[in-house]
N, CA, C and O atoms as a Maestro MAE file, in Angstrom:
{
 s_m_m2io_version
 :::
 2.0.0
}

f_m_ct {
 s_m_title
 :::
 protein
 m_atom[272] {
  # First column is atom index #
  i_m_mmod_type
  r_m_x_coord
  r_m_y_coord
  r_m_z_coord
  i_m_residue_number
  s_m_chain_name
  s_m_pdb_residue_name
  s_m_pdb_atom_name
  i_m_atomic_number
  :::
  1 25 -51.845 54.147 -3.009 1 A "UNK " " N  " 7
  2 3 -53.209 53.794 -3.321 1 A "UNK " " CA " 6
  3 2 -54.004 55.025 -3.767 1 A "UNK " " C  " 6
  4 15 -54.809 54.954 -4.695 1 A "UNK " " O  " 8
  5 25 -53.765 56.150 -3.093 2 A "UNK " " N  " 7
  6 3 -54.490 57.368 -3.465 2 A "UNK " " CA " 6
  7 2 -54.149 57.811 -4.882 2 A "UNK " " C  " 6
  8 15 -55.012 58.288 -5.620 2 A "UNK " " O  " 8
  9 25 -52.881 57.647 -5.254 3 A "UNK " " N  " 7
  10 3 -52.487 58.044 -6.608 3 A "UNK " " CA " 6
  11 2 -53.149 57.151 -7.654 3 A "UNK " " C  " 6
  12 15 -53.501 57.612 -8.739 3 A "UNK " " O  " 8
  13 25 -53.313 55.890 -7.327 4 A "UNK " " N  " 7
  14 3 -53.971 54.976 -8.246 4 A "UNK " " CA " 6
  15 2 -55.441 55.342 -8.405 4 A "UNK " " C  " 6
  16 15 -55.970 55.316 -9.517 4 A "UNK " " O  " 8
  17 25 -56.100 55.680 -7.313 5 A "UNK " " N  " 7
  18 3 -57.502 56.085 -7.390 5 A "UNK " " CA " 6
  19 2 -57.656 57.383 -8.180 5 A "UNK " " C  " 6
  20 15 -58.598 57.531 -8.958 5 A "UNK " " O  " 8
  21 25 -56.746 58.305 -7.983 6 A "UNK " " N  " 7
  22 3 -56.786 59.560 -8.731 6 A "UNK " " CA " 6
  23 2 -56.525 59.318 -10.225 6 A "UNK " " C  " 6
  24 15 -57.103 59.988 -11.080 6 A "UNK " " O  " 8
  25 25 -55.660 58.366 -10.521 7 A "UNK " " N  " 7
  26 3 -55.384 58.002 -11.911 7 A "UNK " " CA " 6
  27 2 -56.648 57.488 -12.590 7 A "UNK " " C  " 6
  28 15 -56.921 57.842 -13.736 7 A "UNK " " O  " 8
  29 25 -57.420 56.657 -11.896 8 A "UNK " " N  " 7
  30 3 -58.658 56.140 -12.472 8 A "UNK " " CA " 6
  31 2 -59.697 57.240 -12.636 8 A "UNK " " C  " 6
  32 15 -60.483 57.215 -13.583 8 A "UNK " " O  " 8
  33 25 -59.707 58.199 -11.728 9 A "UNK " " N  " 7
  34 3 -60.618 59.344 -11.882 9 A "UNK " " CA " 6
  35 2 -60.320 60.089 -13.182 9 A "UNK " " C  " 6
  36 15 -61.229 60.395 -13.954 9 A "UNK " " O  " 8
  37 25 -59.058 60.373 -13.413 10 A "UNK " " N  " 7
  38 3 -58.661 61.076 -14.626 10 A "UNK " " CA " 6
  39 2 -58.966 60.219 -15.858 10 A "UNK " " C  " 6
  40 15 -59.330 60.742 -16.911 10 A "UNK " " O  " 8
  41 25 -58.815 58.910 -15.718 11 A "UNK " " N  " 7
  42 3 -59.127 58.005 -16.819 11 A "UNK " " CA " 6
  43 2 -60.584 58.092 -17.233 11 A "UNK " " C  " 6
  44 15 -60.898 58.051 -18.423 11 A "UNK " " O  " 8
  45 25 -61.476 58.213 -16.258 12 A "UNK " " N  " 7
  46 3 -62.895 58.357 -16.583 12 A "UNK " " CA " 6
  47 2 -63.157 59.654 -17.342 12 A "UNK " " C  " 6
  48 15 -63.988 59.682 -18.250 12 A "UNK " " O  " 8
  49 25 -62.463 60.717 -16.981 13 A "UNK " " N  " 7
  50 3 -62.629 61.975 -17.715 13 A "UNK " " CA " 6
  51 2 -62.117 61.862 -19.146 13 A "UNK " " C  " 6
  52 15 -62.734 62.386 -20.073 13 A "UNK " " O  " 8
  53 25 -61.007 61.190 -19.321 14 A "UNK " " N  " 7
  54 3 -60.452 61.010 -20.667 14 A "UNK " " CA " 6
  55 2 -61.411 60.188 -21.519 14 A "UNK " " C  " 6
  56 15 -61.648 60.512 -22.682 14 A "UNK " " O  " 8
  57 25 -61.957 59.135 -20.945 15 A "UNK " " N  " 7
  58 3 -62.920 58.308 -21.670 15 A "UNK " " CA " 6
  59 2 -64.146 59.130 -22.036 15 A "UNK " " C  " 6
  60 15 -64.664 59.003 -23.146 15 A "UNK " " O  " 8
  61 25 -64.618 59.971 -21.122 16 A "UNK " " N  " 7
  62 3 -65.795 60.803 -21.396 16 A "UNK " " CA " 6
  63 2 -65.532 61.767 -22.546 16 A "UNK " " C  " 6
  64 15 -66.402 61.976 -23.391 16 A "UNK " " O  " 8
  65 25 -64.347 62.350 -22.584 17 A "UNK " " N  " 7
  66 3 -64.016 63.289 -23.667 17 A "UNK " " CA " 6
  67 2 -63.942 62.568 -25.005 17 A "UNK " " C  " 6
  68 15 -64.459 63.059 -26.008 17 A "UNK " " O  " 8
  69 25 -63.306 61.415 -25.022 18 A "UNK " " N  " 7
  70 3 -63.195 60.653 -26.271 18 A "UNK " " CA " 6
  71 2 -64.575 60.232 -26.761 18 A "UNK " " C  " 6
  72 15 -64.868 60.338 -27.952 18 A "UNK " " O  " 8
  73 25 -65.411 59.761 -25.866 19 A "UNK " " N  " 7
  74 3 -66.750 59.341 -26.270 19 A "UNK " " CA " 6
  75 2 -67.613 60.523 -26.703 19 A "UNK " " C  " 6
  76 15 -68.443 60.383 -27.601 19 A "UNK " " O  " 8
  77 25 -67.429 61.676 -26.079 20 A "UNK " " N  " 7
  78 3 -68.165 62.866 -26.513 20 A "UNK " " CA " 6
  79 2 -67.737 63.265 -27.924 20 A "UNK " " C  " 6
  80 15 -68.574 63.658 -28.737 20 A "UNK " " O  " 8
  81 25 -66.449 63.167 -28.218 21 A "UNK " " N  " 7
  82 3 -65.969 63.450 -29.569 21 A "UNK " " CA " 6
  83 2 -66.579 62.474 -30.574 21 A "UNK " " C  " 6
  84 15 -67.029 62.870 -31.649 21 A "UNK " " O  " 8
  85 25 -66.585 61.203 -30.210 22 A "UNK " " N  " 7
  86 3 -67.166 60.191 -31.105 22 A "UNK " " CA " 6
  87 2 -68.661 60.429 -31.305 22 A "UNK " " C  " 6
  88 15 -69.198 60.156 -32.379 22 A "UNK " " O  " 8
  89 25 -69.332 60.938 -30.272 23 A "UNK " " N  " 7
  90 3 -70.754 61.250 -30.399 23 A "UNK " " CA " 6
  91 2 -70.968 62.304 -31.481 23 A "UNK " " C  " 6
  92 15 -71.802 62.133 -32.369 23 A "UNK " " O  " 8
  93 25 -70.216 63.381 -31.399 24 A "UNK " " N  " 7
  94 3 -70.380 64.456 -32.376 24 A "UNK " " CA " 6
  95 2 -69.881 64.059 -33.765 24 A "UNK " " C  " 6
  96 15 -70.412 64.530 -34.770 24 A "UNK " " O  " 8
  97 25 -68.878 63.207 -33.827 25 A "UNK " " N  " 7
  98 3 -68.354 62.779 -35.126 25 A "UNK " " CA " 6
  99 2 -69.337 61.871 -35.858 25 A "UNK " " C  " 6
  100 15 -69.424 61.917 -37.085 25 A "UNK " " O  " 8
  101 25 -70.072 61.054 -35.123 26 A "UNK " " N  " 7
  102 3 -70.979 60.109 -35.778 26 A "UNK " " CA " 6
  103 2 -72.445 60.531 -35.695 26 A "UNK " " C  " 6
  104 15 -73.332 59.729 -35.987 26 A "UNK " " O  " 8
  105 25 -72.708 61.763 -35.307 27 A "UNK " " N  " 7
  106 3 -74.095 62.217 -35.134 27 A "UNK " " CA " 6
  107 2 -74.881 62.177 -36.449 27 A "UNK " " C  " 6
  108 15 -76.019 61.708 -36.463 27 A "UNK " " O  " 8
  109 25 -74.307 62.652 -37.534 28 A "UNK " " N  " 7
  110 3 -75.034 62.702 -38.807 28 A "UNK " " CA " 6
  111 2 -75.027 61.367 -39.550 28 A "UNK " " C  " 6
  112 15 -75.957 61.077 -40.303 28 A "UNK " " O  " 8
  113 25 -74.010 60.565 -39.351 29 A "UNK " " N  " 7
  114 3 -73.909 59.327 -40.125 29 A "UNK " " CA " 6
  115 2 -74.657 58.157 -39.474 29 A "UNK " " C  " 6
  116 15 -75.317 57.383 -40.167 29 A "UNK " " O  " 8
  117 25 -74.556 58.027 -38.159 30 A "UNK " " N  " 7
  118 3 -75.172 56.889 -37.484 30 A "UNK " " CA " 6
  119 2 -75.708 57.358 -36.131 30 A "UNK " " C  " 6
  120 15 -74.979 57.354 -35.139 30 A "UNK " " O  " 8
  121 25 -76.924 57.743 -36.091 31 A "UNK " " N  " 7
  122 3 -77.516 58.354 -34.907 31 A "UNK " " CA " 6
  123 2 -77.615 57.366 -33.740 31 A "UNK " " C  " 6
  124 15 -77.414 57.756 -32.590 31 A "UNK " " O  " 8
  125 25 -77.924 56.085 -34.020 32 A "UNK " " N  " 7
  126 3 -78.037 55.102 -32.940 32 A "UNK " " CA " 6
  127 2 -76.705 54.900 -32.228 32 A "UNK " " C  " 6
  128 15 -76.655 54.792 -31.003 32 A "UNK " " O  " 8
  129 25 -75.637 54.851 -32.999 33 A "UNK " " N  " 7
  130 3 -74.308 54.713 -32.420 33 A "UNK " " CA " 6
  131 2 -73.950 55.956 -31.600 33 A "UNK " " C  " 6
  132 15 -73.306 55.852 -30.557 33 A "UNK " " O  " 8
  133 25 -74.365 57.114 -32.072 34 A "UNK " " N  " 7
  134 3 -74.089 58.361 -31.360 34 A "UNK " " CA " 6
  135 2 -74.794 58.378 -30.011 34 A "UNK " " C  " 6
  136 15 -74.231 58.850 -29.023 34 A "UNK " " O  " 8
  137 25 -76.015 57.870 -29.964 35 A "UNK " " N  " 7
  138 3 -76.731 57.818 -28.684 35 A "UNK " " CA " 6
  139 2 -76.047 56.885 -27.688 35 A "UNK " " C  " 6
  140 15 -76.016 57.163 -26.489 35 A "UNK " " O  " 8
  141 25 -75.506 55.790 -28.183 36 A "UNK " " N  " 7
  142 3 -74.781 54.870 -27.298 36 A "UNK " " CA " 6
  143 2 -73.524 55.545 -26.758 36 A "UNK " " C  " 6
  144 15 -73.222 55.453 -25.568 36 A "UNK " " O  " 8
  145 25 -72.794 56.224 -27.643 37 A "UNK " " N  " 7
  146 3 -71.606 56.954 -27.195 37 A "UNK " " CA " 6
  147 2 -71.972 58.024 -26.165 37 A "UNK " " C  " 6
  148 15 -71.263 58.213 -25.177 37 A "UNK " " O  " 8
  149 25 -73.059 58.705 -26.399 38 A "UNK " " N  " 7
  150 3 -73.503 59.742 -25.473 38 A "UNK " " CA " 6
  151 2 -73.855 59.150 -24.114 38 A "UNK " " C  " 6
  152 15 -73.507 59.720 -23.080 38 A "UNK " " O  " 8
  153 25 -74.538 58.018 -24.111 39 A "UNK " " N  " 7
  154 3 -74.905 57.373 -22.842 39 A "UNK " " CA " 6
  155 2 -73.659 56.949 -22.064 39 A "UNK " " C  " 6
  156 15 -73.582 57.147 -20.851 39 A "UNK " " O  " 8
  157 25 -72.689 56.368 -22.763 40 A "UNK " " N  " 7
  158 3 -71.461 55.962 -22.080 40 A "UNK " " CA " 6
  159 2 -70.639 57.165 -21.621 40 A "UNK " " C  " 6
  160 15 -69.964 57.099 -20.593 40 A "UNK " " O  " 8
  161 25 -70.690 58.237 -22.358 41 A "UNK " " N  " 7
  162 3 -69.991 59.454 -21.949 41 A "UNK " " CA " 6
  163 2 -70.589 60.007 -20.657 41 A "UNK " " C  " 6
  164 15 -69.861 60.400 -19.746 41 A "UNK " " O  " 8
  165 25 -71.908 60.034 -20.588 42 A "UNK " " N  " 7
  166 3 -72.577 60.500 -19.369 42 A "UNK " " CA " 6
  167 2 -72.271 59.569 -18.201 42 A "UNK " " C  " 6
  168 15 -72.063 60.026 -17.077 42 A "UNK " " O  " 8
  169 25 -72.243 58.269 -18.466 43 A "UNK " " N  " 7
  170 3 -71.912 57.302 -17.410 43 A "UNK " " CA " 6
  171 2 -70.481 57.503 -16.917 43 A "UNK " " C  " 6
  172 15 -70.221 57.387 -15.719 43 A "UNK " " O  " 8
  173 25 -69.556 57.800 -17.819 44 A "UNK " " N  " 7
  174 3 -68.160 58.022 -17.415 44 A "UNK " " CA " 6
  175 2 -68.033 59.276 -16.562 44 A "UNK " " C  " 6
  176 15 -67.258 59.300 -15.606 44 A "UNK " " O  " 8
  177 25 -68.783 60.314 -16.898 45 A "UNK " " N  " 7
  178 3 -68.755 61.532 -16.080 45 A "UNK " " CA " 6
  179 2 -69.333 61.250 -14.698 45 A "UNK " " C  " 6
  180 15 -68.802 61.712 -13.688 45 A "UNK " " O  " 8
  181 25 -70.426 60.489 -14.661 46 A "UNK " " N  " 7
  182 3 -71.009 60.106 -13.374 46 A "UNK " " CA " 6
  183 2 -70.007 59.306 -12.545 46 A "UNK " " C  " 6
  184 15 -69.873 59.541 -11.344 46 A "UNK " " O  " 8
  185 25 -69.307 58.368 -13.170 47 A "UNK " " N  " 7
  186 3 -68.326 57.554 -12.453 47 A "UNK " " CA " 6
  187 2 -67.174 58.404 -11.934 47 A "UNK " " C  " 6
  188 15 -66.639 58.128 -10.860 47 A "UNK " " O  " 8
  189 25 -66.786 59.433 -12.679 48 A "UNK " " N  " 7
  190 3 -65.730 60.333 -12.210 48 A "UNK " " CA " 6
  191 2 -66.133 60.984 -10.888 48 A "UNK " " C  " 6
  192 15 -65.369 60.971 -9.922 48 A "UNK " " O  " 8
  193 25 -67.346 61.555 -10.854 49 A "UNK " " N  " 7
  194 3 -67.775 62.218 -9.631 49 A "UNK " " CA " 6
  195 2 -68.004 61.226 -8.496 49 A "UNK " " C  " 6
  196 15 -67.734 61.542 -7.337 49 A "UNK " " O  " 8
  197 25 -68.495 60.044 -8.810 50 A "UNK " " N  " 7
  198 3 -68.700 59.016 -7.791 50 A "UNK " " CA " 6
  199 2 -67.365 58.585 -7.192 50 A "UNK " " C  " 6
  200 15 -67.227 58.518 -5.971 50 A "UNK " " O  " 8
  201 25 -66.397 58.297 -8.029 51 A "UNK " " N  " 7
  202 3 -65.075 57.872 -7.546 51 A "UNK " " CA " 6
  203 2 -64.392 58.983 -6.747 51 A "UNK " " C  " 6
  204 15 -63.736 58.713 -5.741 51 A "UNK " " O  " 8
  205 25 -64.546 60.222 -7.191 52 A "UNK " " N  " 7
  206 3 -63.939 61.344 -6.481 52 A "UNK " " CA " 6
  207 2 -64.537 61.477 -5.085 52 A "UNK " " C  " 6
  208 15 -63.817 61.665 -4.104 52 A "UNK " " O  " 8
  209 25 -65.854 61.377 -5.010 53 A "UNK " " N  " 7
  210 3 -66.525 61.466 -3.705 53 A "UNK " " CA " 6
  211 2 -66.108 60.317 -2.800 53 A "UNK " " C  " 6
  212 15 -65.863 60.530 -1.612 53 A "UNK " " O  " 8
  213 25 -66.022 59.110 -3.334 54 A "UNK " " N  " 7
  214 3 -65.616 57.947 -2.568 54 A "UNK " " CA " 6
  215 2 -64.190 58.100 -2.051 54 A "UNK " " C  " 6
  216 15 -63.905 57.762 -0.902 54 A "UNK " " O  " 8
  217 25 -63.289 58.611 -2.902 55 A "UNK " " N  " 7
  218 3 -61.888 58.804 -2.493 55 A "UNK " " CA " 6
  219 2 -61.781 59.835 -1.377 55 A "UNK " " C  " 6
  220 15 -61.033 59.642 -0.419 55 A "UNK " " O  " 8
  221 25 -62.533 60.937 -1.501 56 A "UNK " " N  " 7
  222 3 -62.486 61.978 -0.464 56 A "UNK " " CA " 6
  223 2 -63.006 61.442 0.866 56 A "UNK " " C  " 6
  224 15 -62.444 61.749 1.917 56 A "UNK " " O  " 8
  225 25 -64.079 60.640 0.832 57 A "UNK " " N  " 7
  226 3 -64.595 60.038 2.063 57 A "UNK " " CA " 6
  227 2 -63.561 59.111 2.698 57 A "UNK " " C  " 6
  228 15 -63.382 59.109 3.916 57 A "UNK " " O  " 8
  229 25 -62.888 58.330 1.869 58 A "UNK " " N  " 7
  230 3 -61.877 57.408 2.377 58 A "UNK " " CA " 6
  231 2 -60.707 58.179 2.989 58 A "UNK " " C  " 6
  232 15 -60.185 57.780 4.029 58 A "UNK " " O  " 8
  233 25 -60.291 59.270 2.361 59 A "UNK " " N  " 7
  234 3 -59.201 60.074 2.910 59 A "UNK " " CA " 6
  235 2 -59.599 60.686 4.252 59 A "UNK " " C  " 6
  236 15 -58.800 60.710 5.189 59 A "UNK " " O  " 8
  237 25 -60.828 61.178 4.344 60 A "UNK " " N  " 7
  238 3 -61.311 61.748 5.604 60 A "UNK " " CA " 6
  239 2 -61.358 60.690 6.689 60 A "UNK " " C  " 6
  240 15 -60.965 60.941 7.828 60 A "UNK " " O  " 8
  241 25 -61.839 59.505 6.334 61 A "UNK " " N  " 7
  242 3 -61.918 58.394 7.297 61 A "UNK " " CA " 6
  243 2 -60.518 58.010 7.780 61 A "UNK " " C  " 6
  244 15 -60.322 57.739 8.964 61 A "UNK " " O  " 8
  245 25 -59.548 57.987 6.868 62 A "UNK " " N  " 7
  246 3 -58.180 57.628 7.246 62 A "UNK " " CA " 6
  247 2 -57.557 58.684 8.154 62 A "UNK " " C  " 6
  248 15 -56.818 58.341 9.077 62 A "UNK " " O  " 8
  249 25 -57.847 59.977 7.906 63 A "UNK " " N  " 7
  250 3 -57.327 61.025 8.762 63 A "UNK " " CA " 6
  251 2 -57.893 60.918 10.166 63 A "UNK " " C  " 6
  252 15 -57.169 61.110 11.144 63 A "UNK " " O  " 8
  253 25 -59.180 60.615 10.276 64 A "UNK " " N  " 7
  254 3 -59.817 60.490 11.582 64 A "UNK " " CA " 6
  255 2 -59.229 59.305 12.336 64 A "UNK " " C  " 6
  256 15 -58.981 59.405 13.538 64 A "UNK " " O  " 8
  257 25 -59.004 58.188 11.656 65 A "UNK " " N  " 7
  258 3 -58.446 57.003 12.303 65 A "UNK " " CA " 6
  259 2 -57.005 57.234 12.755 65 A "UNK " " C  " 6
  260 15 -56.592 56.702 13.785 65 A "UNK " " O  " 8
  261 25 -56.236 58.017 12.003 66 A "UNK " " N  " 7
  262 3 -54.854 58.294 12.391 66 A "UNK " " CA " 6
  263 2 -54.802 59.187 13.616 66 A "UNK " " C  " 6
  264 15 -53.894 59.055 14.436 66 A "UNK " " O  " 8
  265 25 -55.757 60.092 13.755 67 A "UNK " " N  " 7
  266 3 -55.759 61.016 14.882 67 A "UNK " " CA " 6
  267 2 -56.237 60.370 16.183 67 A "UNK " " C  " 6
  268 15 -55.998 60.920 17.258 67 A "UNK " " O  " 8
  269 25 -56.891 59.245 16.112 68 A "UNK " " N  " 7
  270 3 -57.397 58.605 17.346 68 A "UNK " " CA " 6
  271 2 -56.366 57.788 18.024 68 A "UNK " " C  " 6
  272 15 -56.638 57.191 19.066 68 A "UNK " " O  " 8
  :::
 }
 m_bond[271] {
  # First column is bond index #
  i_m_from
  i_m_to
  i_m_order
  :::
  1 1 2 1
  2 2 3 1
  3 3 4 2
  4 3 5 1
  5 5 6 1
  6 6 7 1
  7 7 8 2
  8 7 9 1
  9 9 10 1
  10 10 11 1
  11 11 12 2
  12 11 13 1
  13 13 14 1
  14 14 15 1
  15 15 16 2
  16 15 17 1
  17 17 18 1
  18 18 19 1
  19 19 20 2
  20 19 21 1
  21 21 22 1
  22 22 23 1
  23 23 24 2
  24 23 25 1
  25 25 26 1
  26 26 27 1
  27 27 28 2
  28 27 29 1
  29 29 30 1
  30 30 31 1
  31 31 32 2
  32 31 33 1
  33 33 34 1
  34 34 35 1
  35 35 36 2
  36 35 37 1
  37 37 38 1
  38 38 39 1
  39 39 40 2
  40 39 41 1
  41 41 42 1
  42 42 43 1
  43 43 44 2
  44 43 45 1
  45 45 46 1
  46 46 47 1
  47 47 48 2
  48 47 49 1
  49 49 50 1
  50 50 51 1
  51 51 52 2
  52 51 53 1
  53 53 54 1
  54 54 55 1
  55 55 56 2
  56 55 57 1
  57 57 58 1
  58 58 59 1
  59 59 60 2
  60 59 61 1
  61 61 62 1
  62 62 63 1
  63 63 64 2
  64 63 65 1
  65 65 66 1
  66 66 67 1
  67 67 68 2
  68 67 69 1
  69 69 70 1
  70 70 71 1
  71 71 72 2
  72 71 73 1
  73 73 74 1
  74 74 75 1
  75 75 76 2
  76 75 77 1
  77 77 78 1
  78 78 79 1
  79 79 80 2
  80 79 81 1
  81 81 82 1
  82 82 83 1
  83 83 84 2
  84 83 85 1
  85 85 86 1
  86 86 87 1
  87 87 88 2
  88 87 89 1
  89 89 90 1
  90 90 91 1
  91 91 92 2
  92 91 93 1
  93 93 94 1
  94 94 95 1
  95 95 96 2
  96 95 97 1
  97 97 98 1
  98 98 99 1
  99 99 100 2
  100 99 101 1
  101 101 102 1
  102 102 103 1
  103 103 104 2
  104 103 105 1
  105 105 106 1
  106 106 107 1
  107 107 108 2
  108 107 109 1
  109 109 110 1
  110 110 111 1
  111 111 112 2
  112 111 113 1
  113 113 114 1
  114 114 115 1
  115 115 116 2
  116 115 117 1
  117 117 118 1
  118 118 119 1
  119 119 120 2
  120 119 121 1
  121 121 122 1
  122 122 123 1
  123 123 124 2
  124 123 125 1
  125 125 126 1
  126 126 127 1
  127 127 128 2
  128 127 129 1
  129 129 130 1
  130 130 131 1
  131 131 132 2
  132 131 133 1
  133 133 134 1
  134 134 135 1
  135 135 136 2
  136 135 137 1
  137 137 138 1
  138 138 139 1
  139 139 140 2
  140 139 141 1
  141 141 142 1
  142 142 143 1
  143 143 144 2
  144 143 145 1
  145 145 146 1
  146 146 147 1
  147 147 148 2
  148 147 149 1
  149 149 150 1
  150 150 151 1
  151 151 152 2
  152 151 153 1
  153 153 154 1
  154 154 155 1
  155 155 156 2
  156 155 157 1
  157 157 158 1
  158 158 159 1
  159 159 160 2
  160 159 161 1
  161 161 162 1
  162 162 163 1
  163 163 164 2
  164 163 165 1
  165 165 166 1
  166 166 167 1
  167 167 168 2
  168 167 169 1
  169 169 170 1
  170 170 171 1
  171 171 172 2
  172 171 173 1
  173 173 174 1
  174 174 175 1
  175 175 176 2
  176 175 177 1
  177 177 178 1
  178 178 179 1
  179 179 180 2
  180 179 181 1
  181 181 182 1
  182 182 183 1
  183 183 184 2
  184 183 185 1
  185 185 186 1
  186 186 187 1
  187 187 188 2
  188 187 189 1
  189 189 190 1
  190 190 191 1
  191 191 192 2
  192 191 193 1
  193 193 194 1
  194 194 195 1
  195 195 196 2
  196 195 197 1
  197 197 198 1
  198 198 199 1
  199 199 200 2
  200 199 201 1
  201 201 202 1
  202 202 203 1
  203 203 204 2
  204 203 205 1
  205 205 206 1
  206 206 207 1
  207 207 208 2
  208 207 209 1
  209 209 210 1
  210 210 211 1
  211 211 212 2
  212 211 213 1
  213 213 214 1
  214 214 215 1
  215 215 216 2
  216 215 217 1
  217 217 218 1
  218 218 219 1
  219 219 220 2
  220 219 221 1
  221 221 222 1
  222 222 223 1
  223 223 224 2
  224 223 225 1
  225 225 226 1
  226 226 227 1
  227 227 228 2
  228 227 229 1
  229 229 230 1
  230 230 231 1
  231 231 232 2
  232 231 233 1
  233 233 234 1
  234 234 235 1
  235 235 236 2
  236 235 237 1
  237 237 238 1
  238 238 239 1
  239 239 240 2
  240 239 241 1
  241 241 242 1
  242 242 243 1
  243 243 244 2
  244 243 245 1
  245 245 246 1
  246 246 247 1
  247 247 248 2
  248 247 249 1
  249 249 250 1
  250 250 251 1
  251 251 252 2
  252 251 253 1
  253 253 254 1
  254 254 255 1
  255 255 256 2
  256 255 257 1
  257 257 258 1
  258 258 259 1
  259 259 260 2
  260 259 261 1
  261 261 262 1
  262 262 263 1
  263 263 264 2
  264 263 265 1
  265 265 266 1
  266 266 267 1
  267 267 268 2
  268 267 269 1
  269 269 270 1
  270 270 271 1
  271 271 272 2
  :::
 }
}
């Protein structure tokens, strides 16, 4: 389960990089589309940190439960 959660974390980073590239590629041609890509890129970065924090909390909780 932990490997699956880590896989999704990395997936959010990959999505953020691709969307950031698309933002810069379409900046001069279609500014509205670039803003949408930028917003989704920022959201993907936020989701990466959120998922990472959630996974670390779950791992800590599991360690505490195993020790009791």
